[in-house]
C-alpha positions, 0 to 999 in steps of 0.5 A: 132240922133233919130230926124234925123232918124224921119226926114229922115223917114218922108222925105222918106215917102214924096218922096214915096208919090209923086211917080207915082202910077205904081212905088208905086205899083211895090215897094209895098212889099219892102216899106212895109218891110221897114216900118215894120222894123221901126215899130219893131225896136221901139216896140222891146225896149218897156219894159212893166214893166217900162211903167211909166219910162220917156224913155218908155213914150218917146218911146211910143210917137215915136211909135205914130209918126211912126204909124201915118206916116205908116198909112198915107202911107199905106192908099195911097198904099191901095187906089192905089194898093189895099190890097196886094195880096199874088199871086201878092205881096207874103205872106210876103207883105200881112203880113207886110200890116196886121201888119201896119193896126194892129198898126193903132189904131188911125184910126179905120175906116181905120182898119174897111175898111181893114177888109171889103177888107180881107172879099172880098178877101177871098170870091173872093177866095172861102176861109174862112177868115184867122187868121189875120182877127180875130186879126184885127176884135178883135182889132176894137171890143176893140177900139169900146168897144164891146166884141171880137169875137175870144179872141185875145186881151189881156191887162195888168192891170195897177196894174199888168203890167206883167200880162195879162187878156183878153179884154171882150169877147163874150160867151167863148164857141162861141169864142172857136168855132170861134178860132177852125174854123180858126185854132187858139189855145184854149184860155188857150194855147194862153194866155200862148203863149202870156205870154211866149213871153212878 
């Protein structure tokens, strides 16, 4: 049954890729919502306390396939239609696109491209970047083995899978100042929230 769902998802993706550009842009929010639904359905089944279990490893492989398919399609959509604009496409479409980009860790170049788009969109509006920018910027920094600037990324050590520690960060005082400027909670409170929701 699972293989059928993956096959149908890829077939659906191929059909959408062949659609005219204007049709793809008209359906942008709906397609993003569908892709996020598939993304979240898989991640909801993850159990970090059982990551050595074969069923969890298989789930991670399935997640990787879905992430790659979603990223390939999102790249096409961003090229044709731009990154979702909240006035034209709505807040939810913008959040959905950002979530899919967050899960495009296999394509850091694309993540960096989206970061530049988010900066340009903020500048055009005369606004500061939004908190979502911080999460993506830190994700890219971790992937490139640089200190994160906003302290949004945590990892679970392999010997203590139910605990989380911050990935390496810039000077803590500077990180706290950047977080405050974007309306993000202090690091200690943020870590507590992450632990409570894990």
